[in-house]
C-alpha positions, 0 to 999 in steps of 0.5 A, spaced: 787 719 669 781 717 673 781 724 676 780 727 669 775 723 666 768 723 670 761 721 668 755 723 672 750 718 671 745 722 675 746 727 669 745 721 664 739 719 667 736 726 667 738 727 659 735 720 658 729 722 661 729 729 657 729 725 651 724 721 653 719 727 654 721 730 647 720 723 644 713 723 647 712 731 645 713 729 638 709 723 638 703 728 641 704 733 636 704 728 630 698 725 632 694 732 633 696 734 626 694 727 623 687 729 624 688 735 620 685 734 612 684 738 606 678 743 606 679 745 613 683 750 613 681 755 607 683 756 600 684 750 595 692 752 595 692 753 602 689 747 604 694 743 599 700 747 602 698 745 609 696 737 607 703 737 603 706 740 609 702 735 614 705 729 610 712 731 610 711 733 618 708 726 619 714 723 616 719 727 619 717 727 626 716 720 626 723 719 623 726 724 628 722 720 634 725 714 632 732 717 632 731 720 639 728 713 642 735 710 639 739 715 642 735 715 649 736 707 649 744 708 648 744 714 653 741 709 658 745 703 656 751 707 657 749 710 664 748 703 666 755 701 664 758 706 668 754 704 674 756 697 673 764 699 672 763 704 678 760 698 682 766 693 680 771 698 682 768 699 689 768 692 690 775 691 688 777 696 692 774 694 698 776 687 697 783 689 697 782 693 703 783 700 700 778 706 701 773 708 696 
């Protein structure tokens, strides 16, 4: 069974790092748009539409960012758990005199 189930902890680390970068990019985009206000874009209708979008985008990006942050924590925790299991198995094999 062990040969059919493999976890590449380096890839989990890379995935976690990618998620961290995505979270940072989302926050940067949200912060950049936070400064845009009505009266800066064009017509009254366009300004209102942009302001409405900005409010929804700000909320949605914040919520998405929080979820990405939580997923990142979970991925990294799983990686750490797999690494600990590998170390424990390696130690057990060495204790028993087996090769790993």
